[in-house]
Backbone bond lengths (Angstrom), bond angles and torsions (degrees), N, CA, C in turn:
res aa  C-N    CA-C-N  psi(-1)  N-CA   C-N-CA  omega(-1)  CA-C   N-CA-C  phi
1 M - - - 1.453 - - 1.520 109.38 -
2 T 1.303 114.45 162.50 1.455 121.63 175.37 1.502 108.29 -133.68
3 I 1.309 117.07 173.65 1.456 119.99 176.29 1.523 110.33 -54.68
4 A 1.326 116.18 -44.13 1.462 120.28 -177.11 1.517 112.88 -60.20
5 T 1.323 118.03 -36.59 1.463 120.12 -178.79 1.529 112.17 -90.23
6 A 1.329 117.80 -35.84 1.456 121.24 -177.39 1.527 112.80 -81.62
7 F 1.326 116.43 -30.96 1.464 122.00 -177.41 1.527 109.66 -135.77
8 P 1.325 117.85 68.58 1.455 119.95 -176.38 1.530 114.22 -61.05
9 D 1.338 117.52 -21.22 1.468 120.04 179.83 1.521 112.76 -89.90
10 Y 1.334 117.73 -0.63 1.467 121.31 -179.66 1.527 108.09 -81.12
11 P 1.343 117.32 118.63 1.468 119.45 -179.23 1.525 111.81 -69.07
12 A 1.308 117.39 121.17 1.458 122.01 179.72 1.534 110.66 -57.36
13 S 1.317 116.40 -31.00 1.458 120.59 179.71 1.527 112.87 -67.96
14 D 1.335 117.30 -15.26 1.475 121.45 178.67 1.524 113.00 -85.28
15 L 1.335 117.46 -9.37 1.454 119.80 178.85 1.517 110.45 -72.33
16 P 1.326 117.29 137.50 1.465 118.92 172.33 1.534 107.61 -72.77
17 P 1.319 118.06 172.19 1.471 119.22 177.84 1.535 110.75 -66.82
18 I 1.324 115.57 113.16 1.466 122.19 -177.11 1.532 108.85 -90.03
19 P 1.331 118.10 125.19 1.472 119.63 176.06 1.530 110.73 -55.91
20 S 1.303 116.23 142.91 1.472 120.78 -173.40 1.516 113.82 -64.97
21 H 1.337 118.69 -23.44 1.464 120.53 -179.31 1.537 113.14 -86.46
22 W 1.329 118.32 -2.68 1.448 120.83 174.54 1.520 108.64 -80.61
23 R 1.341 117.12 142.07 1.464 121.78 -176.76 1.534 109.85 -109.20
24 D 1.304 116.07 129.85 1.465 122.76 178.72 1.526 108.73 -70.21
25 I 1.339 116.23 119.06 1.467 121.23 177.13 1.531 110.47 -123.94
26 S 1.315 116.35 28.18 1.454 121.23 -178.41 1.526 110.71 -53.99
27 W 1.319 114.68 139.04 1.461 121.75 -178.53 1.516 108.32 -135.02
28 H 1.317 117.31 132.07 1.447 121.96 -173.40 1.524 114.93 -60.63
29 N 1.315 118.97 -21.04 1.463 120.71 178.11 1.531 113.08 -83.19
30 D 1.304 117.62 -9.91 1.464 121.13 175.60 1.525 109.14 -81.08
31 A 1.316 115.96 166.57 1.461 121.07 -178.73 1.515 112.42 -75.34
32 C 1.326 116.42 -24.19 1.462 120.45 -175.60 1.529 109.79 -160.94
33 P 1.326 116.25 169.40 1.478 119.81 179.06 1.531 111.99 -61.05
34 S 1.350 114.40 155.61 1.471 118.62 177.72 1.517 110.81 -149.26
35 F 1.321 113.21 159.90 1.457 122.40 -179.78 1.510 108.03 -131.18
36 T 1.334 116.81 156.79 1.453 120.98 175.87 1.531 109.04 -118.72
37 V 1.322 113.58 144.21 1.465 122.11 176.18 1.514 108.29 -159.71
38 A 1.318 116.62 129.47 1.475 122.70 173.76 1.534 113.73 48.94
39 G 1.323 117.08 43.20 1.460 120.43 177.79 1.504 114.32 78.65
40 L 1.316 117.57 9.94 1.454 122.42 178.60 1.530 109.82 -112.09
41 Q 1.319 115.50 155.45 1.447 121.44 172.05 1.525 106.39 -119.35
42 V 1.317 115.82 125.88 1.454 122.56 -177.48 1.521 108.50 -110.96
43 F 1.332 116.71 112.67 1.453 122.40 177.92 1.512 109.45 -92.45
44 I 1.328 116.17 135.28 1.452 122.08 -179.54 1.525 107.95 -124.10
45 D 1.310 115.30 100.10 1.461 120.89 -177.31 1.532 110.35 -75.80
46 Y 1.303 115.36 175.49 1.456 121.69 -178.08 1.531 110.79 -63.38
47 A 1.319 116.82 146.56 1.463 121.68 178.24 1.532 110.58 -66.20
48 E 1.301 115.95 -36.24 1.466 120.83 179.53 1.525 109.78 -79.00
49 P 1.334 117.48 113.28 1.476 119.98 -175.10 1.524 114.79 -53.91
50 A 1.322 118.38 -34.83 1.476 120.09 -178.33 1.517 112.61 -65.49
51 K 1.338 118.69 -21.55 1.469 122.33 -179.81 1.521 112.06 -87.12
52 R 1.312 118.47 -9.91 1.449 120.71 -177.21 1.517 111.13 -74.29
53 E 1.316 115.80 141.21 1.467 121.03 -175.87 1.519 112.26 -58.30
54 L 1.323 117.80 -36.77 1.456 120.17 -176.36 1.526 113.32 -88.30
55 A 1.325 118.08 5.66 1.464 121.23 -178.72 1.537 111.09 -58.45
56 H 1.331 117.09 -39.70 1.460 119.83 -177.57 1.534 112.24 -72.22
57 Y 1.342 117.87 -6.56 1.457 121.62 174.55 1.541 110.85 -102.19
58 G 1.336 116.79 8.80 1.456 120.70 -179.13 1.523 112.96 77.75
59 L 1.333 118.02 17.99 1.472 122.38 -178.35 1.525 111.13 -112.37
60 A 1.302 117.81 33.17 1.467 120.90 -176.87 1.515 111.64 -70.83
61 D 1.338 118.97 -9.70 1.454 120.99 -178.77 1.529 112.22 -85.28
62 V 1.312 117.15 -0.77 1.465 121.82 178.84 1.534 109.23 -104.20
63 R 1.331 116.32 100.93 1.462 120.34 -178.05 1.529 111.83 -94.83
64 F 1.320 117.00 -32.23 1.466 121.80 -174.35 1.534 109.44 -117.01
65 H 1.328 114.18 137.56 1.454 120.17 177.12 1.515 108.87 -137.68
66 V 1.334 116.15 126.21 1.462 121.53 179.02 1.528 106.68 -114.80
67 M 1.327 114.49 131.12 1.465 119.52 179.05 1.527 109.86 -138.77
68 E 1.330 114.47 156.28 1.465 119.24 173.68 1.514 107.34 -70.92
69 A 1.325 116.55 125.01 1.464 120.48 -175.18 1.529 112.47 -62.97
70 E 1.320 116.52 -37.97 1.469 119.69 -175.29 1.512 113.06 -75.35
71 T 1.345 117.48 -39.14 1.469 120.64 -174.27 1.529 113.51 -103.50
72 G 1.326 116.88 -20.07 1.452 119.82 -175.08 1.506 113.72 79.72
73 S 1.325 117.98 5.25 1.455 121.85 179.34 1.511 110.35 -68.58
74 S 1.304 115.64 134.94 1.448 121.48 -179.58 1.530 110.35 -75.34
75 I 1.319 116.43 134.54 1.459 122.33 175.92 1.520 109.50 -99.36
76 I 1.336 115.55 -46.39 1.475 120.87 178.75 1.516 109.25 -160.66
77 A 1.324 115.84 144.74 1.465 122.84 171.89 1.528 105.16 -132.04
78 T 1.321 116.24 120.36 1.452 120.49 -171.17 1.509 111.76 -157.76
79 D 1.319 116.92 169.71 1.451 122.26 171.61 1.523 110.52 -107.22
80 D 1.329 116.75 9.11 1.453 123.82 -176.16 1.521 110.40 -106.26
81 W 1.340 117.53 107.75 1.462 121.74 -177.10 1.516 111.65 -61.92
82 Q 1.319 118.10 -39.82 1.465 120.65 -179.89 1.526 110.79 -62.35
83 A 1.320 117.67 -35.88 1.458 121.04 176.36 1.523 110.98 -63.69
84 V 1.327 117.61 -34.82 1.460 122.43 175.60 1.527 110.16 -64.28
85 I 1.313 116.05 -50.85 1.463 121.18 179.72 1.526 110.10 -57.42
86 D 1.328 116.88 -45.15 1.472 121.44 179.85 1.536 111.39 -63.32
87 A 1.328 116.86 -41.72 1.479 120.19 -179.69 1.522 110.32 -65.41
88 V 1.329 118.13 -40.99 1.464 120.77 178.10 1.528 109.93 -65.14
89 D 1.336 116.80 -45.07 1.464 120.45 178.64 1.516 111.28 -60.47
90 D 1.336 117.72 -41.60 1.476 121.54 177.73 1.514 110.78 -63.16
91 H 1.317 116.75 -41.24 1.472 121.58 178.69 1.533 110.57 -62.14
92 V 1.327 115.51 -45.35 1.470 120.35 179.14 1.521 109.37 -62.14
93 A 1.337 117.07 -46.75 1.462 120.67 -179.36 1.528 111.31 -62.16
94 A 1.331 117.31 -39.40 1.469 120.28 178.72 1.517 110.34 -65.26
95 G 1.317 117.01 -37.57 1.474 120.40 178.44 1.499 111.60 -66.94
96 I 1.324 117.14 -38.43 1.467 121.58 177.38 1.512 109.41 -66.44
97 D 1.345 117.87 -42.65 1.453 120.99 178.48 1.520 111.66 -63.73
98 A 1.337 117.82 -40.16 1.451 121.75 178.78 1.520 110.91 -64.39
99 E 1.332 116.61 -41.19 1.453 121.26 179.20 1.529 110.31 -64.55
100 A 1.314 116.82 -40.44 1.478 121.02 178.65 1.526 110.00 -64.33
101 D 1.335 117.39 -39.89 1.470 120.88 178.30 1.529 110.95 -63.98
102 R 1.339 117.44 -39.59 1.467 120.73 179.34 1.523 111.06 -66.61
103 S 1.326 116.56 -38.04 1.462 119.17 -177.18 1.539 111.16 -74.02
104 R 1.319 117.08 -22.79 1.483 120.12 177.51 1.533 111.78 -81.27
105 A 1.309 116.14 -21.45 1.471 120.71 -175.37 1.517 112.08 -73.62
């Protein structure tokens, strides 16, 4: 599935700039579109806070959520796209550093 098929009402113009190496893994049973990169799943909720699934819990200010795909552990939940990009980049860098440490051992 893609955003277009899983979330036909999601305005493409509301998407932030998605890095080209991220893969769309949107699924209609999720609350919003998502992408995968480096073992992470990045959820991108609707730009309009009232349309966000967690709005009725008073959490409409959280548009982006990054979690480890395998464990479901939350990495960051924010309304700041640059913070998402930075968190993903830090995760990738940490993985590269860990791999380098293993190869030196």
